[in-house]
C-alpha positions as CSV (number, residue, x, y, z in Angstrom):
1,M,-30.5,21.5,23.0
2,P,-32.6,20.9,19.9
3,E,-31.3,18.5,17.3
4,T,-30.2,20.0,14.0
5,Q,-31.8,18.2,11.1
6,T,-30.2,18.5,7.7
7,K,-32.4,18.5,4.7
8,A,-31.4,16.1,1.9
9,P,-30.6,17.9,-1.3
10,S,-33.3,18.0,-3.9
11,F,-32.0,17.6,-7.4
12,E,-33.8,18.4,-10.6
13,S,-32.8,17.8,-14.2
14,R,-32.3,21.1,-16.1
15,I,-29.8,23.1,-18.2
16,P,-27.8,25.3,-15.9
17,E,-27.2,28.9,-16.8
18,G,-24.2,29.1,-19.2
19,D,-24.4,25.4,-20.1
20,N,-25.8,23.5,-23.0
21,R,-26.7,20.1,-21.5
22,Q,-29.2,18.7,-19.0
23,R,-27.5,18.3,-15.6
24,Q,-28.7,17.3,-12.2
25,V,-28.9,20.6,-10.2
26,C,-29.7,21.0,-6.5
27,S,-32.8,23.2,-6.4
28,D,-31.7,24.5,-2.9
29,C,-28.1,25.6,-3.5
30,G,-27.5,25.3,-7.2
31,F,-24.8,22.6,-6.9
32,I,-24.3,20.9,-10.3
33,A,-23.7,17.1,-10.1
34,Y,-21.6,16.6,-13.2
35,E,-21.2,13.1,-14.6
36,N,-18.1,12.7,-16.7
37,P,-16.5,9.8,-18.6
38,K,-14.5,7.2,-16.8
39,V,-10.8,6.7,-17.6
40,V,-9.5,3.2,-18.2
41,V,-5.8,2.6,-18.1
42,G,-3.8,-0.5,-19.2
43,A,-0.9,-1.8,-21.2
44,V,0.2,-4.2,-23.8
45,V,2.9,-5.8,-21.7
46,T,5.6,-7.9,-23.3
47,L,8.4,-10.2,-22.3
48,G,10.6,-10.7,-25.3
49,A,8.1,-11.5,-28.2
50,R,5.4,-12.7,-25.9
51,I,2.4,-10.6,-24.8
52,L,0.7,-10.7,-21.3
53,L,-3.0,-11.5,-21.3
54,C,-5.4,-12.1,-18.4
55,R,-8.5,-14.3,-18.4
56,R,-11.2,-12.3,-16.7
57,A,-12.8,-13.6,-13.5
58,I,-15.4,-10.8,-13.4
59,N,-18.1,-9.5,-15.6
60,P,-18.4,-8.0,-18.1
61,R,-17.0,-10.8,-20.3
62,A,-15.8,-13.2,-17.5
63,G,-13.8,-16.0,-19.0
64,F,-12.5,-14.0,-21.9
65,W,-9.0,-12.7,-22.4
66,T,-7.9,-9.1,-22.0
67,L,-5.0,-6.8,-21.4
68,P,-4.3,-5.9,-17.8
69,A,-6.4,-2.7,-17.5
70,G,-9.0,-1.0,-15.4
71,Y,-10.4,2.2,-14.1
72,M,-8.0,4.9,-12.9
73,E,-8.2,5.8,-9.2
74,L,-8.4,9.4,-7.9
75,G,-5.0,10.9,-7.2
76,E,-2.9,8.7,-9.5
77,T,-1.3,9.3,-12.9
78,A,-2.4,7.3,-15.9
79,E,1.0,5.5,-16.0
80,A,0.8,4.7,-12.3
81,G,-2.7,3.4,-12.8
82,A,-1.6,1.1,-15.7
83,M,1.2,-0.2,-13.5
84,R,-1.2,-0.8,-10.6
85,E,-3.7,-2.6,-12.9
86,A,-0.9,-4.9,-14.2
87,W,-0.1,-5.8,-10.6
88,E,-3.7,-6.3,-9.5
89,E,-4.7,-8.5,-12.4
90,A,-1.5,-10.4,-13.1
91,R,0.9,-9.7,-10.2
92,A,3.1,-8.2,-13.0
93,K,5.8,-5.6,-12.4
94,I,6.0,-3.5,-15.5
95,A,8.0,-0.6,-17.0
96,I,5.9,1.8,-19.1
97,D,7.5,2.7,-22.4
98,R,5.1,5.1,-24.0
99,L,1.4,5.8,-24.8
100,L,0.3,3.3,-27.5
101,G,-3.3,4.4,-27.9
102,A,-6.1,6.7,-26.6
103,Y,-9.5,5.1,-27.5
104,T,-12.9,6.6,-26.9
105,I,-16.0,4.5,-26.3
106,P,-18.8,7.1,-26.2
107,R,-21.5,4.5,-25.7
108,L,-19.9,3.6,-22.3
109,S,-18.6,7.1,-21.6
110,Q,-15.1,5.8,-21.4
111,V,-11.6,7.0,-22.5
112,Q,-9.1,4.2,-22.6
113,L,-5.4,5.0,-22.3
114,I,-3.3,2.0,-23.3
115,Y,0.5,2.0,-22.9
116,R,3.2,-0.1,-24.3
117,A,5.2,-1.7,-21.5
118,R,7.6,-4.5,-20.7
119,L,7.6,-7.0,-18.0
120,I,10.5,-6.4,-15.6
121,D,10.0,-9.6,-13.6
122,P,8.9,-12.8,-15.3
123,A,7.0,-14.0,-12.2
124,I,3.3,-13.5,-12.9
125,S,0.2,-15.0,-11.4
126,A,-3.5,-14.4,-11.5
127,G,-4.8,-11.6,-9.3
128,P,-8.3,-11.5,-7.8
129,E,-9.9,-10.3,-11.0
130,S,-8.2,-12.9,-13.2
131,L,-8.9,-16.6,-13.6
132,A,-5.5,-17.1,-15.3
133,V,-2.7,-15.1,-16.9
134,G,-0.4,-16.1,-19.7
135,L,2.4,-14.9,-22.0
136,F,1.4,-15.5,-25.6
137,D,3.4,-15.5,-28.8
138,W,1.5,-13.5,-31.5
139,A,0.3,-16.7,-33.3
140,E,-1.0,-18.1,-30.0
141,I,-3.2,-15.1,-29.0
142,P,-6.8,-16.4,-28.5
143,W,-8.3,-13.9,-31.0
144,D,-11.8,-15.4,-30.8
145,E,-11.8,-15.2,-27.0
146,L,-10.7,-11.5,-26.6
147,A,-13.0,-9.7,-24.2
148,F,-13.3,-6.3,-25.9
149,P,-12.9,-4.7,-29.3
150,S,-10.4,-2.2,-27.8
151,V,-8.1,-5.1,-26.8
152,R,-8.0,-6.1,-30.5
153,W,-7.4,-2.5,-31.5
154,A,-4.5,-2.1,-29.0
155,L,-2.9,-5.4,-30.1
156,G,-3.2,-4.5,-33.7
157,H,-1.6,-1.1,-33.1
158,F,1.1,-2.7,-31.0
159,D,1.9,-5.0,-33.9
160,Q,2.2,-2.0,-36.3
161,V,4.9,-0.3,-34.1
162,R,6.6,-3.4,-32.8
163,G,10.3,-2.5,-32.6
164,L,9.9,1.2,-33.2
165,D,11.2,3.7,-30.7
166,E,9.2,6.6,-32.0
167,F,5.5,6.7,-33.1
168,A,2.4,8.8,-32.6
169,A,-0.2,7.3,-30.2
170,F,-3.1,5.7,-32.0
171,S,-6.9,6.3,-31.6
172,N,-9.9,4.3,-32.6
173,P,-9.6,2.7,-36.0
174,A,-11.2,4.9,-38.7
175,D,-14.3,2.7,-39.1
176,E,-14.8,2.1,-35.3
177,T,-16.3,4.7,-33.0
178,G,-17.0,2.3,-30.1
179,N,-20.7,3.2,-30.2
180,L,-21.9,0.0,-31.9
181,L,-19.5,-2.4,-30.2
182,T,-20.5,-4.6,-27.2
183,G,-18.7,-5.6,-24.1
184,D,-16.1,-2.9,-23.5
185,H,-14.8,-2.5,-20.0
């Protein structure tokens, strides 16, 4: 019986019919390999007046402080992803309150959904992607050591709605598109 050999797909860069952007298209079958933005999910997590931060053990920005956040996985909700990231990075069990902000970082093709949440168990510890974790009073936040501009945005927006039950989710600050910023997730 002869062996069946499969031919590797041959992709070419072109604008598919009915589209307006260059895409990678299989020249044999017409399959379009779309590349879409990544979704980052995370939370500003509090215990009383203190805020949970994680010192990154991985690049980019290893050694700097961030919110517990990371890429969404296939098949999970954004809220479940934010809860998973808090567990993975800080062994934190959290309860999501509401969406705090939706930030776009076009330079990195990212959309970041950051929630407001509270810690439901005070026992936290560094997960595999964190060197350390800590609960910080507002005045103790290491502002000069924050890993990403979006962390600063989320903390600032959190401070604006601290104690409010109802508010509209924030987006990028008016003067910040994310395109000229460095070091985002």
